[in-house]
N, C-alpha and C positions, 0 to 999 in steps of 0.2 A: 486539239489535240499536244499542240506546242503547251499552248499554254497549262494544257495539265499538268503539262509532266512539268512545268515549273514551278507550278503549285505543289506538285507530289516532292520534286528535290526542296520547297522552298520546309513543307511540311516534315521533313526526313532531317532538315536540317536541324530544326526547332530542336525538333525529340533527340537528337545527339548533343548539343546542348543542354534539355533539361537535364540529361541520364547523366551526363556528367554533372552536371552542377550536382543534381539529387545524391549524386554520390562523393563529392567534395564534401557535403556534409552531411553526410553518414560516415565520413571519418575520423572515428572521436581519437583515436590511438595519434593518428597524424596532426589533430586540431591537440589535443595535451603539450604535446612535443612543441610544436612552435608557441605556445604561448604559456606553458608552464602553472596552466589552473585549470582546474575541472569544477563545475558547477553541482552539488549535490542537491537533488529537492527533498524540503523536508515538510513534517505534519507540526505543527506546534502544540494540537491535542489530539494525540490519535493512541491513545494509552499509551503500552509500554514500549511502544515498535516508534513511537516517532514523535518528539514535544519536546517543549521547549524549559531551560530554568533559568531565564532570562533575556534580556535583548541583543538579540543573534548566536544566543548559546543553545543550540540541541544538543537529544542524546535518547538513548533508545535504543530496541534491538534489532534495529533493522540499523540505523547509525552507526552503529558501532560493526556491522556487517561488513558495511561499504566503506567506513575509514581503513578496514584490514585490507578489504577488496584495492583499496585504493591505494597501498602501500603495496601491494605484489603486485599492483600493475606501474606504478612507479621505478620498479625493483628490474622487474625484467623486461620494461625499455627502458631500463639507461637515465631513467632524468637528474638533472642534477634535483631535483626539484618541483615537484608538484603543489601545489596552494590548492586548498581547499576551499570553496566559499558557501555557503547556504543559500541559497534561494527557498524561501517558503513561498506553501503552492496550498491548493485547495481544492478537495474533488470536484468544483469545474477547472478551471484550469490546467490539472497537472497533466493530462495527458497531451494537450496543447502547447504545451513549456515545454516537452521533450520530443517533440514533430517539429518546434522550431528550433532547437540545437540549442535554446535558453538552459534548460538541465539538459546535463549531457545520466546524467545518474539520478531515479528517483527513489526516497528509501524511506516511502511511506508507510499507509495501509492496503494501498494497489490488488483488487481481485482480478487475478489471469482468468479472462474468459476469453472464447471464441471470438468476439466482434469484437475487444479491444485484442488480440492480436492479429487483427487488421490494420492497426493503424500504430500498433506498438510492438516493441519485443517485450519478452519479462526472462528473467535470469531463475533458477532455479527453484523451489518452493520450497524453503526453511521453514515456513509456518502454516497450515493449515487452520484454520478460523470455523466458528460453527458463529452463524447469526443468531442472536438472541433476544433477545424482551426482558426488559429491566421495571422493573412498577415497586410502588412503596411498600414496606413490610406490612401495612397492615393492608392491605389491595383486597379485592374479593378475585381479580382475576390469577388465574391459574394456566389457565393456554389462552389460546387465540378465540378461542370461542368463544371468549367472554369480552369479548372488544366492543360487540358489537354496539352503539350508543358512547360509548368512548371515544379520549383525546390520545391518538396517538401518534408520535412523534419519530422525524427521522432526520438524516442531515440529509443535504439538498446535494444531488451529484454522486452517493452513495448507492452501491447495491442493493441496501436496504428498500431504500424510496419503492425499488420495484416488486421487494418480497412483499412486501407490505398489501401494495399495492392486487399484487397475487390474491392473497388473502380472501378476498370480499370479504372480510368480515362486516364490511356495516361499519369501519370507527370515522371520527373524522381526523381527514390528515392533519398534520402539522409539520413545515417543513422548518428544519434550525440551518441554520448558512453554520455552523460548524459543529462536532462532536462533542464541546463544553458549554453551546447555546442547548443542544438538545438538552443534555442533562441538567442545566438549567431550567430547561419547564416543567420537566419532570419533580423537580427539586422544587419550585415555585407553585407544581400542583397546578399548572398551567395545561399541562398532559396525564393522563396517566399513564402513559406507557411510553419507553422510550426505546427505536429499537435498534440495533447495532452491531455490528463485529462483538462475540464476548468479549473478550482481552478488554475494549476500548471499555466496555461498561464494570467490568470488575475492573481494572484502574480507577476511572471515575468514582467508584465508589469509594475505593480504598482511602483516595484523597478526600472527600468529602465528612463535613465537620462533622456525620455521625451514620459512619459504615452502617448499621443496625436498621438504619431505617431505612434499607433496599436490599429490595431481594431478587436474586436472577430465575424467570423461568426454565423448569426443565428442558423444555420443547427447544428443538435448534431447529430452524427454520431455513437454511441452506449451508452445504459444507463450501469452504470457500478457501482453495488456494489464494495467500497476499503474499507475493511476490516485487523483487526491485524491478521494477520499470528501467527498460534503455532503449534508445533511437532502432526502427526497423531499418534491417537490412544492411545496419553494420553489421556483419559475421567476424571479421576481426576484433571487435570490442568487447562482442559480445559472449569471444572464443573464452578472454581472457578475463574476462569477469566469473564466467562459469567456472573456470578450472581452478580458476581461487575460493568461489564458495565450495566444490565437489572437496578444494581436498580440505577445509576445516572442515568439512560434513566429517570427511573421513577418517580425519585425525583427533574426533570427539568434543572437539574446540567451539562446533554452534552448541552441543550438550551444557557447554561449561557459561557460553554468552547466555543463554538458554536462560539456566538458574540464576546465574547473576542479576537478569531482567524482573522476573516473572517471581521468583521465588526468594529474596533476599530485597531487602531493603532497598527503596534508588528517590534519588533526589525530585524534588526536593523538600517534603515533608519526612522523607525517611519509611514511608507506609511501604507495604505488602500487599503486591498483587494475590501473591498464593495461586496459581493457577498453575499448575503442574501439565506438560508437557503429555501430550493426547496418544495414542498409538499410532495415529493418522497421521503425528506431526513425524513421531520419533518414525514410523515409515519413508516419511517422506526425507528424510537428512540416511539414511539408510539407501537410497535407491534415489539420488537428488533425477529433479524433471523437470522441467517447463509445462508442462501438459492444461491443459487450463479447467476452467470449472467442470463444463462440461461432462468431464473424466473421473470425477471422481461420486460418488454417491452419497446422499443425504443417513445419517446415522444417525 
């Protein structure tokens, strides 16, 4: 009994230490005050939401939103300085990098779903995506029912991979390491179709050498809230981020930022993506929420 009591005490002590450590790791605002640095997770080719314009330079819809959030946090926390450092992430490592504290705020194209909410937190959604399929303009493919015997590409680690498999279309799967490679597979004819977020496809097509050579199928495979990812269990940091985003949505600033990235020429080629905000995205601005994908209907 004494041995068991000692064991229980040791376990309890270990749990206290673990919880204290986890709480310390999750105190992002304290970390920012102590270091004067915040690390933003970014993507190098995620359409107009997050992309690179050169070595170490990143921009896009979510990147700009995050930069404004960071400026608000710096002001509200009365920090003398808050340096932004950019950390390139991939679909494969983005969640682990947020979990281990390498990335404080991830500003790419991550779908907020119930499974991921068990591992990380999300800010209110400002972009609701429709996963679609890009094909060559002269392709006979009109819908997913015509993918049988064809080769379909998707980016490894993305929700598009699961969607492609759920279709059970008898298409040959071809996994790309990132979105640029996925489009290259379509461009070079190694894939007959490329499955990805609609805005990613539209942006890649607009920046291609011959945009008229590609088209998007009308069919929407999934409606997905694309949101900024945050550490789980850090309520103070999430509250600060949420308040900043909600203020931008209420003031109409989000709509102006959206127009800048999706309806006007963007760097580096000054191409126009040409995707007006959908009604479901506008509804997200009117009522910002961090609800997961499962709460949205496919439309």
